[in-house]
Residue, then its C-alpha position, 0 to 999 in steps of 0.5 A: x144217539x145210542x142204539x138207533x137201530x136194533x141188532x135184533x131188527x137189523x140182522x133179521x130184516x136185512x142182509x147188510x146194516x149201511x150207514x151213509x155219511x156225507x157232509x156238504x150241500x143238497x148236491x154232495x147229499x143228494x147222491x147219497x140219499x139216491x144210494x141209500x133209496x136203492x140199497x135200501x130197495x134191495x132189503x137193506x137197513x140203511x141210516x143217513x148220517x149227515x147235517x140235520x138240515x136234511x132231515x126231511x129230505x132222508x126221511x121222505x125219502x124213507x131212510x133211517x136218519x141221524x142229523x149232525x149240528x142243527x138246522x141253523x149250523x148249516x144256515x149259518x156256514x151258507x151265510x157266511x160270505x167267505x166260504x166261497x172266496x177262492x183264498x179262503x172257502x177252504x178254511x171255512x168248510x173246514x172250521x164249520x163243517x168237517x173238523x165239527x163233524x168228525x167226533x160226532x159222527x165217530x161216536x153215532x158210528x162206533x155206537x151202533x155198529x151190529x156185526x153186518x154193518x158197512x160204512x159208505x162216506x164220502x171222502x171228507x166224512x172224517x169220522x167214518x174213516x176213524x170209525x173203519x180203523x178202529x172197529x175194523x168194519x167194512x167201509x166205502x169212500x164215495x167221490x162226486x167228483x174227478x178232482x177228489x182223485x189226485x194224479x200227476x197226468x191228467x189235472x187239467x187245473x195243474x200248470x202245463x209247465x210243471x212236468x210230471x215229475x214235480x207235480x207230487x211236490x206240488x201237491x206236497x206243498x199244497x198240502x203243507x200250506x194249506x189242506x194238512x194245516x187246516x186239518x191235520x192237527x185236529x184229526x191227529x189229535x183224535x186219532x192220538x186219543x183213540x190210540x191211531x197213528x198220525x196221517x198225513x197227506x189227509x185228501x191225497x191218500x187217506x181220504x180214500x178208502x183201503x177198500x174201496x173208493x168209488x167215483x160218481x162219475x163216467x170215464x168219458x168224463x175223467x178217465x181213470x189215470x195209472x196213479x189212482x188207488x188201485x180200489x178205485x172204481x167209477x160208476x157213472x153219475x148217479x141222480x136223486x129221482x126225489x119224491x113230487x115236490x110241490x112246483x110253482x105252476x107259474x114256472x110250466x106256464x113260463x116255460x109254455x108261452x115263449x122260447x126255451x130260456x137259458x137257465x141261471x143259477x148260482x147253486x143252492x148253497x149261495x147266499x152272495x149272487x147280487x152281482x151274478x143275478x143282475x149281470x146274467x139278466x142284463x145279458x139275457x136282455x141284449x141276447x134278446x133270449x128269455x131267462x130263467x133265474x133259480x135261488x133260494x134267496x129271492x132277496x138277491x134277485x132285482x125287482x121288479x123282473x123285466x118282460x120275458x125273465x122269471x125267477x123261482x126257488x125251486x125247479x126240478x132240474x130234470x124236468x126244466x132242463x131238457x126244455x132249455x136252451x142253456x144252463x149257466x151255472x157254479x160247476x157243481x158236479x150234481x148240476x154239471x150232470x144235469x146239464x150233460x144228461x139234458x143235452x144242453x150247453x154249459x157256461x160254467x162259472x166256477x168259484x172254488x172247491x171242485x168247481x173250476x176242475x169240473x168247469x175245465x172238464x166241461x170245457x174239454x168235452x166241448x159241451x160248454x165254456x168256463x169264466x172266471x167269477x171276476x170276469x162274468x159281466x154282460x158283454x162277457x156272457x153274451x159273447x160267450x153264451x151266443x157262441x155256445x148257442x150258435x155252434x153247431x158242434x156244441x150242440x151235437x156234442x152235448x146231444x151226444x154226450x147226453x146219450x152216454x147217460x144211464x142214471x140207473x146203470x150208474x146207481x145198479x153198479x154203485x150200490x153193487x160195488x158196495x154190496x161186494x165190499x159188504x161180502x155180498x156176491x158181485x152182480x153185473x152192472x145194471x142186473x140188481x133183480x138177484x137182490x130185490x125182493x120178487x116183482x121189484x124194479x128199478x125206478x129210474x130218474x123221471x127226466x128219462x120219460x120227459x124225452x129230449x131236447x131238439 
């Protein structure tokens, strides 16, 4: 892994040498690929460091790539039924993903830094934090979801009966019992090896770069709070405008042959959604609505499917959701953003991690409802979907918020902030032409050309 990019190539052909690093599922990786693609169009040398499982995605976008682990590691994590357990899921994520990636990522970055390097990383990619501290290289953290920014004020999941003065103690207790208990020992052991002091409250404060911490969501989805880090900046949602992928022609035939379907998906990394799909099919039949089931693991879907129900492994959300009636999903921030952009109601069935917070914010906006996984039954789903589909207030709010989403602006704001930390002049959001080659232009996500739902 030594010398993945030569110093001469970096300094001659690019203004910054950007190392992007993230861990997680496609929802975590896609925004980094979008940012990397835009930074490359601006003339920078960009390398993505993430799970080896995503190599083809990164290289298809024209990015340099270094893989962490092997594709089998990702599949083994996804196959673990405890990953999505509300009580034990974080431990699985910490032991299988966060800690194993820390030292390899640090080594990769340390061995390839140059005078014009900048690190851009998701909060839980600890190797990037350590490389920044040890080598003094400019560093930006990128957070996809509001839950990454702790606050004692606007915290949807904090019980209302707990007064603000006691909420720091609640966070401290959660750190002690869960987060630091799983992470601090390994992190501080490696920090000691590097000659760095110990840290505490890893997700409370250390997860943010002291230089710039970017949130990839708009302020109307999660308003900035007075106790957020002062270096925090919101860019807006960022969507990946993927290269064309083969899509089953039967998908578009299904969309064309009847009324707009309800789309059901448990998320790209969910391997244990049998009961979810069974309940979803029954709910769609009771509603008298067509249904589109999405999963990369077809063994979860009952066979044969009833008339009016179809299942696919891959669909481009940007092309399908604007022509759908509603979306039932797990609450991943990327999926939430896609539904908001399409202007359709959402029924969110959050499992763990940031999903419950995202679901609460969707419900607060009035564009959807949230339901606990153990409450997701056909009759309950029918009741909630009927309410969403027949509420003019919900549909009006869905259309309103869809008009506020401008993915090109969000992407520009994120890249402008990264360039500013790297020492380049800051441009107004959405005005990147000065940092592009003559004649180049910003390409927005393909859904912008597909029209809005009626």
